[in-house]
N, C-alpha and C positions, 0 to 999 in steps of 0.2 A: 598475834606476834608482830612486833614492831618492824617496819620496813624503812630502809634508808633511801633518801632521794638521790644520793650520789653514790656512784659505783665504788665499792671498796677495792683494795688491791686484790688481784686474783690470788687464790690460795696456792701456796707453794707446798706441795706434798712430795718430798723426795722419795724415790723408791727405796725400800729397805735393801741393804746390801745382801747379796747372795750368801747363804750360809756355806760352811765348809772352809777349808784352807787350801785353795788351789795354788800350786807353785807354778803352773803354766796354763795360760789360756788355751793353748793348742791341745794340751792333754785333757783339759776339762771338756772342750768341744768334742774330742774323740770319744771320751767316756760317755757323755750324754747322748751322742749319736748312736753309739753301740747299745746303750740302754733302750733307746726307742726301737732299734732294729730287733733286739731280743724280744721286746714286748710283742711285736708284730709276728715274729716267727714262733716263739715259744709260749706266749701268753703269760699272764701274771703268775700263775702258780708254779710254772717251771723255770721262770727266770731266776738266775743265781748271780751272785757277785763274781764268781769264778768265770762264768760264761761272758759276762760283760768285760771283765779284764782281758780275756783272751781276744775278744772281738776288737777291743780298743788298742791292743798291743801294749798293755801296761801290766805291771805286777799287781797282784791282788792287794798287797799292802798299800799300794798307791791309792786304791779306792777307799780303803778303810781310814786313811789319813784325812780324806775329804768327807766321807759319808759313813756314818756309824752302821747303817744297815740298808737293806734293799728298799724299804719304804721311803727313806729320805732320798735315796738316789733317784727313784722313780718320780717323786714329786718334783725334784729339781729338773729332771729331764723333760718333763711336761711343761714346767713353768717357762722354759725357754720358748716353747711354741706359743704360749699365751702372751709372752712379751712382744710377739710379732703383731698382735692386734693393734690397729690404728683407728683413728677417728677423723677421716678427711672431712673438710668443710664442704658439705653438699648444698649449702645455701639456706637450710631451714632446720629447725629442731627435729621435725618429723622425719625428714630425709636422713638426717644424721643418725637417728635411732634405728630406722629401717636398715641403713647400711651396716651398722655395727652388729645388729641382730643377725643379719645374713652372714657376715664375716665370722661371727662366733659359731654359728651353726656349721659352717664349712669346717672350722677347726675341730669341732666335736665329731665330725664325720670321719676324721683320720683314724685308722685302726689303732694306732698307738695311743691316741688321746682317749678313745673309748675304753680300751683295755685298762689303761693306767688310772683313769678317774674312777671307774667302777671298782677297781681293786683297792686303791688307797682310801676311798670313801668308806668302803666296807671295813677295812682294817682300822680306820680312825675311830670307829664307834667304840672301840675298847682300848684306844691308845691316845691319851691326851696330848702327848708330845707330837705325835704325827698330825693330829688335828691342828695344833698350833702351827706346825710347819706348813700345812696346806694354806692356812689363813695368811701367814706372812709371805710365803713364796708365790702364791697365786692370787688369792682374794684381795689382800690389801694392795698389791701392786696394780691390779687391774681396775681398782676404783679410780685410778688416774683418768680413765676414759670418761667416767661420770663427771669428774671435776672439770675436765676440758670441755665436755659437751654443755654443762650447765653454764660455765662462764661465757662460752660462745653465744649461747641462747640469750643470756642476760645482756651481752653487748648488742645483740640485735633487737632487744626490747621484747623478746618472746617470753621471758621469765623475769620475775622481780628479783632484785638483790635482797639478800638476807643480811641483816645487821649483826646477828648473833652467830659467831663462829661455831659454837657448839650445836646450835640448831641446824646450821648449814651442814655440818658433818653428819648429823643424824639423818638429814634428808638424803645426802649422798649415799649413806649406807642403805637406806630403804630403796632407793632407785636401783642400786646395784643388785640387791637381793631379788627385787621383782623381775628385772630383766634376765639376770643370770639364772634364777630359779625357773622361770618359764621356759627358757631355751633348753636348759639341761633336761628338764622333765620331758619336754616335747621330743627331743632327739634321743635321749638315752633311756628314758623310762617308758614312754609311750611308743617310741620308735616310729614317730610320724615325721613327715618332711617339714622342714622350715623353708618355705619358698617365698617368693616376693609377695604373694597375696596374703599368706599368713603373717608375714612381717608387717604388712600394711595394716591389717586388722588389729594385730597386737599393739602396734604403735598408736593407733586411734584410740584404743581402749586405755592405754597408759596415759595419754595426754588429755583425753576428754572424759574419761569415766565410763560407767556402764551404759550410758545413753548413746555411746558411739558404736556399740557392738554391731548394730544393724546398718551402719553407714556404708 
């Protein structure tokens, strides 16, 4: 793959607009907060649009003007939490990766995040529209962290620049899949802790390959 000797302009990847047709940011915030509270108290199976409307102090018709069903509402309620993920500059690529892995794991430890993700992922196996919404509202938006991290590492000289935008996009996708997949599996499937030591070993493996496992 060809490499460029001069840095290209950093990729600009605007976040997709949130779906739905909110008439009030305040109403939206109240509805999404009520959805998360319902998830914690009632769980996925017992959560209803009517309960969310009551908790948020809005008419049920207000919810349906924004979200067609419970699945869409829950995805957007959890997407807000994922939007809080950040990638502070910790001075090196390894430190940046370790930091975001730990931050991501803390987010997945929230009861509402756990309940929502397990529920919507299960539902999405037979609902293509829901799968697409998860992709656009959560996955595609959070790839911004990979874009920022790679560009920062390239500026430091830790990673080479890629001259082919399509190849760069594919690399971004792969990095996101590896990091997100490992942390989700560790926390939600294996129910094992993601602590500083695990984050360090995972990062070493990611950056250096299988030879770094015993480092």
